[in-house]
C-alpha positions in Angstrom: 38.6 -24.6 -34.7 39.1 -28.3 -34.4 40.8 -29.7 -31.1 41.6 -33.6 -31.2 41.8 -35.1 -27.8 42.5 -38.7 -28.2 44.4 -40.9 -30.9 42.1 -43.4 -32.0 44.3 -44.9 -34.4 44.3 -48.1 -32.8 40.7 -48.5 -32.9 40.1 -47.6 -36.7 42.7 -50.1 -37.4 40.8 -52.6 -35.3 37.5 -51.8 -37.1 39.0 -51.7 -40.8 40.3 -55.1 -40.2 38.0 -57.5 -42.1 39.3 -60.1 -39.8 37.8 -58.4 -36.5 34.2 -59.3 -38.8 35.2 -62.7 -39.8 35.4 -61.4 -43.5 37.9 -62.1 -46.1 36.9 -58.9 -48.5 38.1 -55.7 -47.8 36.1 -53.2 -45.1 35.5 -49.7 -46.5 36.0 -46.9 -44.4 34.4 -43.1 -44.9 35.7 -40.2 -42.8 33.3 -37.3 -42.1 34.6 -34.3 -39.7 32.5 -35.9 -36.8 32.6 -39.8 -37.6 34.9 -42.6 -38.8 32.4 -45.0 -40.4 33.6 -49.0 -41.3 31.2 -50.4 -44.0 31.9 -54.3 -43.0 29.7 -57.1 -45.0 26.2 -56.7 -43.7 27.7 -54.5 -40.9 28.0 -51.2 -40.1 30.1 -49.2 -37.3 30.2 -45.8 -36.8 32.8 -44.1 -34.3 32.8 -41.0 -33.3 36.0 -38.8 -33.9 37.3 -37.7 -30.4 37.2 -34.0 -31.8 35.6 -30.5 -30.5 34.4 -27.9 -32.2 32.9 -24.8 -31.4 29.4 -26.5 -32.2 30.2 -30.4 -31.5 32.2 -32.1 -28.7 33.6 -35.6 -29.0 36.6 -35.3 -26.9 35.9 -38.0 -24.1 34.7 -41.2 -24.3 31.7 -40.7 -21.9 30.5 -37.8 -24.5 31.2 -40.1 -27.2 29.0 -42.6 -25.5 26.4 -40.3 -24.5 26.4 -39.3 -28.4 26.2 -42.9 -29.6 22.8 -43.6 -27.4 21.4 -40.3 -28.8 22.0 -41.0 -32.1 19.8 -44.6 -31.8 17.2 -42.1 -30.4 16.8 -39.5 -32.8 16.8 -41.9 -35.5 14.3 -44.3 -34.2 10.7 -42.8 -35.8 12.7 -42.6 -39.2 14.9 -45.5 -39.6 13.9 -48.1 -36.9 15.3 -50.9 -39.2 18.5 -49.5 -39.4 19.7 -48.6 -36.1 20.9 -51.7 -34.0 22.5 -50.8 -31.0 25.6 -49.3 -29.5 28.4 -51.4 -29.0 31.4 -51.2 -26.5 35.2 -51.6 -28.1 37.1 -53.4 -25.3 40.6 -54.3 -24.7 41.1 -57.8 -23.3 44.6 -59.6 -22.8 46.0 -56.6 -24.9 43.9 -57.1 -27.9 40.9 -55.2 -28.9 37.1 -57.0 -29.3 33.7 -55.9 -30.2 32.0 -56.1 -26.8 32.5 -55.9 -23.6 35.0 -58.1 -21.9 37.6 -55.7 -20.5 38.2 -52.1 -20.2 35.9 -50.1 -22.5 37.8 -47.9 -24.8 35.6 -46.4 -27.3 31.9 -46.7 -28.6 30.5 -47.5 -31.9 26.7 -47.4 -33.5 25.8 -50.7 -35.1 23.8 -50.2 -38.1 22.2 -52.7 -40.7 24.2 -52.2 -44.1 22.0 -50.7 -46.9 23.4 -50.6 -50.3 25.5 -47.3 -50.4 24.8 -46.5 -54.4 21.1 -45.8 -53.1 21.6 -43.1 -51.3 20.1 -40.3 -53.2 23.1 -38.2 -53.4 24.6 -41.1 -55.5 21.0 -41.4 -57.4 21.3 -37.7 -58.1 25.1 -38.3 -59.4 24.1 -41.3 -62.0 20.6 -38.7 -62.9 18.7 -41.5 -61.5 16.8 -39.1 -58.9 13.3 -39.4 -61.1 10.2 -37.2 -60.0 8.2 -39.9 -59.0 11.4 -40.4 -56.3 10.8 -36.6 -55.5 7.2 -37.1 -54.9 7.7 -40.0 -52.2 10.4 -37.8 -50.8 8.1 -35.2 -50.0 5.7 -37.2 -48.4 8.1 -39.0 -46.5 9.8 -35.8 -44.9 6.1 -34.0 -44.4 5.2 -37.2 -42.3 8.8 -36.9 -40.3 7.8 -33.3 -39.7 4.1 -34.4 -38.6 5.2 -36.7 -35.9 8.5 -34.9 -35.0 7.6 -33.2 -31.3 7.0 -30.0 -31.3 9.5 -28.1 -28.7 7.8 -24.7 -26.5 10.2 -21.9 -25.5 12.5 -22.8 -28.2 13.8 -19.1 -29.1 14.2 -20.1 -32.8 14.9 -16.5 -33.7 17.9 -16.2 -30.9 19.2 -19.6 -32.0 19.2 -18.9 -35.7 20.8 -15.8 -34.9 23.7 -17.4 -33.0 24.0 -19.8 -35.9 24.5 -17.1 -38.6 27.2 -15.7 -36.4 28.7 -18.6 -35.8 28.5 -19.6 -39.6 29.6 -16.2 -40.3 32.7 -15.6 -38.4 34.1 -19.4 -39.7 33.5 -18.5 -42.8 35.1 -15.0 -42.7 38.4 -16.4 -40.8 39.3 -18.1 -44.0 39.9 -15.1 -46.1 41.9 -17.3 -48.7 38.7 -19.3 -49.6 36.1 -16.8 -49.2 36.5 -13.1 -50.6 36.4 -10.5 -47.6 33.8 -8.4 -49.3 31.6 -10.9 -49.8 31.6 -12.2 -46.8 30.8 -8.6 -45.8 27.7 -8.6 -48.3 26.3 -11.9 -46.9 26.9 -10.5 -43.6 24.4 -7.6 -44.1 22.0 -9.2 -46.5 21.9 -12.2 -43.7 21.4 -10.0 -40.9 18.4 -8.0 -42.9 16.8 -10.8 -43.5 16.8 -12.3 -40.2 15.9 -8.7 -38.7 12.8 -8.9 -41.4 11.5 -12.7 -40.4 12.1 -12.4 -36.5 8.1 -11.4 -36.4 7.3 -15.0 -38.4 10.0 -16.9 -36.8 8.1 -15.8 -33.5 4.8 -16.7 -34.9 5.4 -20.2 -36.2 7.1 -21.2 -33.0 3.8 -20.0 -31.2 2.0 -21.8 -33.9 3.9 -25.1 -33.0 6.2 -25.5 -36.5 9.4 -25.4 -34.4 9.7 -29.0 -33.6 13.1 -31.5 -33.0 13.6 -32.4 -36.3 16.1 -34.4 -38.1 18.8 -31.2 -38.6 20.7 -32.7 -41.1 18.1 -33.5 -44.4 20.3 -33.8 -47.4 20.5 -36.4 -50.1 23.5 -38.0 -48.8 21.7 -38.8 -45.2 18.7 -40.5 -47.0 18.3 -43.7 -48.9 16.2 -45.7 -51.2 15.2 -49.0 -49.6 12.3 -51.1 -51.3 11.7 -47.8 -53.5 10.5 -46.2 -50.1 13.0 -43.1 -49.3 14.3 -43.4 -45.8 15.9 -40.6 -43.6 18.9 -41.7 -41.6 21.8 -40.1 -39.5 19.9 -37.3 -37.8 21.4 -34.9 -36.0 22.4 -36.5 -32.4 25.2 -34.0 -31.6 23.8 -30.7 -30.8 20.0 -30.2 -30.3 19.8 -26.5 -30.8 20.7 -27.4 -34.6 18.0 -30.3 -34.8 15.2 -28.0 -33.1 14.2 -25.8 -35.7 11.5 -24.6 -37.9 10.1 -27.6 -39.9 10.3 -25.3 -43.2 14.0 -24.8 -42.2 15.1 -28.5 -42.0 13.2 -29.0 -45.3 15.6 -26.3 -46.6 18.7 -28.1 -46.4 17.4 -30.8 -49.2 15.7 -28.0 -50.8 19.6 -25.8 -51.0 21.2 -29.5 -51.6 19.3 -30.4 -55.0 19.2 -26.7 -56.0 23.1 -26.3 -55.9 23.0 -29.5 -57.4 21.5 -27.9 -60.6 18.2 -29.8 -59.8 15.9 -27.0 -59.7 12.9 -28.7 -60.7 13.0 -31.6 -58.4 13.7 -29.2 -55.8 10.6 -27.1 -56.9 8.7 -30.0 -56.9 9.6 -31.1 -53.4 8.5 -27.8 -52.5 5.0 -28.0 -54.0 4.7 -31.6 -53.4 5.4 -30.9 -49.5 2.9 -28.1 -49.4 0.2 -30.2 -50.9 0.6 -32.6 -47.8 0.3 -29.8 -45.2 -2.7 -30.2 -43.0 -2.3 -26.4 -43.1 -1.3 -25.0 -46.3 -3.0 -21.5 -45.5 -0.1 -21.3 -42.7 2.5 -22.8 -44.4 2.5 -20.6 -47.3 3.3 -17.4 -45.2 6.8 -19.2 -44.8 8.3 -18.5 -47.6 9.6 -15.2 -46.9 11.8 -16.6 -44.7 13.2 -19.5 -47.4 15.8 -17.4 -48.8 17.6 -16.8 -45.0 16.9 -20.3 -45.0 18.5 -21.6 -47.7 21.2 -19.0 -47.9 22.1 -20.2 -44.0 22.1 -23.8 -45.1 24.3 -23.3 -48.4 27.0 -21.0 -46.1 26.8 -23.6 -43.3 27.6 -26.3 -45.8 30.2 -24.4 -47.3 31.9 -24.1 -43.4 31.5 -28.0 -43.3 33.4 -28.7 -46.4 36.3 -26.5 -44.9 36.6 -28.8 -42.3 36.1 -31.9 -44.2 39.9 -34.0 -44.1 42.3 -32.3 -46.1 41.0 -29.0 -44.9 40.6 -25.5 -46.9 43.1 -26.4 -49.5 41.7 -29.2 -51.2 38.0 -28.4 -50.9 38.1 -24.5 -51.6 36.3 -25.1 -55.1 33.5 -27.1 -53.6 32.9 -24.8 -50.5 33.2 -21.4 -52.8 30.4 -22.8 -54.9 28.1 -23.3 -51.9 29.4 -19.8 -50.3 28.3 -18.2 -54.0 25.1 -19.9 -53.7 24.6 -18.6 -49.9 24.9 -15.3 -51.6 23.0 -15.8 -54.2 20.2 -17.0 -52.6 19.6 -13.6 -50.8 19.4 -11.5 -54.2 15.9 -10.1 -54.8 13.9 -11.6 -57.7 10.7 -10.1 -59.6 8.0 -11.4 -58.0 5.5 -13.3 -61.0 1.9 -14.5 -60.7 1.4 -16.9 -64.1 -1.9 -17.9 -64.7 -2.1 -21.2 -67.1 -5.5 -22.0 -68.6 -6.7 -23.9 -70.9 -9.7 -26.6 -71.7 -8.9 -30.2 -69.7 -6.1 -32.2 -71.2 -4.3 -29.0 -73.0 -1.3 -29.7 -70.2 -1.5 -27.0 -68.1 -0.4 -29.1 -64.8 3.0 -30.5 -67.0 3.6 -26.7 -68.1 3.2 -25.2 -64.6 6.1 -28.2 -63.2 8.3 -27.2 -66.0 7.9 -23.8 -65.3 7.6 -23.4 -61.8 11.4 -23.9 -61.0 12.9 -21.3 -63.5 10.5 -18.4 -62.0 10.8 -16.5 -58.8 13.4 -16.6 -55.9 14.3 -20.3 -55.1 13.0 -23.1 -54.9 10.9 -21.7 -57.3 6.9 -20.7 -57.8 4.3 -22.0 -55.7 2.3 -24.4 -57.9 -1.4 -23.8 -57.0 -3.6 -26.4 -58.7 -7.5 -26.4 -59.0 -7.6 -30.5 -58.9 -5.6 -30.5 -56.0 -7.2 -27.8 -54.1 -11.1 -28.9 -55.1 -9.7 -32.7 -53.6 -8.6 -30.6 -50.5 -12.0 -29.0 -50.1 -13.8 -32.4 -50.0 -10.6 -34.0 -47.8 -9.8 -36.8 -50.0 -6.6 -38.2 -51.1 -5.5 -36.3 -55.0 -5.9 -39.6 -57.0 -9.5 -40.1 -55.1 -12.2 -39.4 -58.0 -15.0 -36.8 -57.0 -18.5 -37.5 -57.4 -20.3 -35.1 -60.3 -22.1 -33.0 -57.6 -18.3 -32.0 -56.5 -18.3 -30.1 -60.3 -21.5 -28.0 -59.8 -20.6 -24.1 -60.7 -20.6 -23.1 -56.8 -17.9 -25.6 -55.9 -16.4 -24.7 -59.2 -16.5 -20.9 -57.8 -15.1 -22.0 -53.8 -12.1 -23.5 -55.6 -11.2 -20.7 -57.8 -12.0 -18.2 -54.7 -9.4 -20.4 -52.5 -6.8 -20.6 -55.7 -6.8 -16.9 -55.5 -6.3 -16.5 -51.6 -3.9 -18.9 -51.7 -1.7 -17.1 -54.3 -2.5 -13.9 -52.6 -0.6 -15.5 -49.4 2.3 -16.8 -51.1 2.7 -13.3 -53.2 2.5 -11.6 -49.9 5.3 -13.9 -48.5 7.5 -13.0 -51.6 7.1 -16.3 -53.3 6.4 -16.2 -57.0 3.1 -18.1 -57.7 1.8 -20.4 -61.0 -1.9 -20.9 -61.0 -3.4 -24.0 -62.9 -6.9 -23.9 -63.6 -9.0 -23.8 -66.7 -10.1 -20.3 -66.6 -12.8 -20.4 -69.1 -14.9 -17.7 -67.8 -13.5 -14.3 -68.8 -14.5 -13.2 -64.9 -12.1 -16.0 -63.9 -9.3 -14.4 -65.8 -10.0 -11.1 -64.5 -10.1 -12.0 -61.4 -6.7 -14.0 -61.0 -5.2 -10.9 -62.9 -6.7 -8.5 -59.9 -4.6 -10.4 -57.1 -1.4 -10.0 -59.1 -2.3 -6.0 -59.4 -3.0 -6.2 -55.7 -0.2 -7.6 -54.4 2.3 -5.9 -56.8 3.3 -9.1 -59.0 4.0 -9.1 -62.6 1.0 -11.1 -64.2 1.4 -13.5 -67.3 -2.0 -15.3 -68.6 -1.4 -18.2 -70.6 -4.3 -20.1 -72.7 -3.5 -23.4 -73.6 -4.7 -24.7 -77.3 -4.8 -28.1 -79.0 -7.3 -29.9 -81.1 -10.0 -31.5 -79.3 -9.4 -35.0 -80.3 -5.7 -34.5 -78.6 -7.3 -33.0 -75.6 -9.6 -36.3 -75.4 -6.9 -38.4 -75.9 -4.9 -37.2 -73.2 -7.5 -37.5 -70.8 -8.5 -40.7 -71.3 -4.9 -42.0 -70.8 -3.4 -40.4 -68.5 -3.0 -42.1 -65.2 -2.4 -41.4 -61.4 -3.8 -38.1 -61.8 -5.3 -35.4 -59.7 -8.0 -34.4 -62.5 -11.0 -36.2 -63.0 -11.8 -35.1 -66.6 -13.2 -37.3 -69.1 -13.6 -37.2 -72.7 -17.0 -36.3 -72.0 -15.6 -33.0 -70.0 -13.5 -31.9 -72.8 -16.4 -32.0 -75.1 -18.9 -29.9 -72.3 -15.9 -27.4 -72.3 -15.5 -26.9 -75.6 -19.1 -26.0 -76.1 -18.8 -23.1 -74.1 -17.6 -19.8 -74.8 -14.5 -18.2 -73.1 -15.0 -14.9 -74.5 -12.7 -12.2 -75.5 -9.0 -13.9 -75.0 -5.9 -11.2 -73.8 -4.1 -14.2 -72.8 -1.0 -15.2 -74.7 -2.5 -18.1 -76.7 0.0 -21.5 -76.4 -0.1 -24.3 -78.9 0.0 -27.2 -76.3 0.2 -29.8 -79.3 4.0 -28.6 -79.2 6.4 -30.8 -76.9 6.3 -29.7 -73.5 10.4 -28.7 -73.5 9.5 -26.2 -76.5 6.6 -24.8 -74.9 8.7 -24.3 -71.9 11.5 -22.5 -73.7 9.6 -19.9 -75.5 7.3 -19.1 -72.4 10.6 -18.4 -70.1 12.1 -16.5 -73.0 9.1 -14.6 -73.2 9.0 -14.0 -69.2 
């Protein structure tokens, strides 16, 4: 429960006064359960509220000062241009002033103001969060995780278990908001998922995937500045919350997108993140933990919403939305392997991206693409062109074998998979089907077809794509025999939305 230890109304009135900042325009105030934020012209002042929760203690001036200093440190790597310093608020001649000069009665984090309309939650609300932004976001998150300090001896299973228990106790205490039977089901499902995941959690910690992460990575804490996603407002008040598996850090963002109905966005973020990983084989073992990670993130969100100003009564509907999502994330889903084949330009990658968010458990299917994995074999960027030698039969066989190996890893981790490659030879199609049977996954083979003229037109006009195919490649492929075809034939000349709807209905 919240305990308020100090009356800050005088400080808040001071910071809300335009005269304090030399302004004639109003100061905008934003409140959370832990802070009051004042947007004043080009500046932002963020004051820690004098509250104490089981997970956050700002009850004394010293603790608030330390929290302000810590906030500057933990945000320096991701948002160095936004955080300007910690500013004292002092009393001088019975009046308050920004800066020192008399007894210091409060501290504030001083930030450079950005356009708050450009935070990603606002972009999402306005339907302006496009797939290109998601691709850049995936790169930003992966970069943040790559440079995050590795933490040794964090005991991530024990810390996660404590967070689960504290969260469940909080939810169970709000019986007017969360049904007791549903809360009991969630407790049992979370505990079972945690027990299954403990060995992998320990293994990933030993491998260095437990790091000092952002810790509060959702859309409201990311802003678009000059078309670049900037991560800010990392957790400063609890090191245990921010010290976690990188996939748990990512899971907050995936959960935020998913529960907003942006499932394709969540799936694209997930797959783009995987494509940028230095060790995709290791990361593909991690999805067996993701249902628990997503569920806990949603449950914590439900708990925090109840703590927001106004209390449970005002926020019950929103809190229940996240609580129900927490339960839904732990419901088992059928394991699928969908293989998409067809000549270059037939739309395999577009269809895979459109389907993936609706297949398997959240955040949807792992999308494995031959063009990406071939580039990875040669350690080049996805948009760099490879020489013709990279497309010799032996290289193609290595690429296809790698696709099958990665698919097997993901399926074994409980994540459905879409494999996107030409699959022109019958033996290639049989080999990917065998991966499904060996991993107890439901198999669907899709063969995309369109006129040669349409295929050539597509490959010659596309830009910023991992495929190196040309009209000449399409012509050469068309002269080869695909052999007996037992995959579902799909008219790839139809609109992608129509194709997707028909396939999902069939699946």
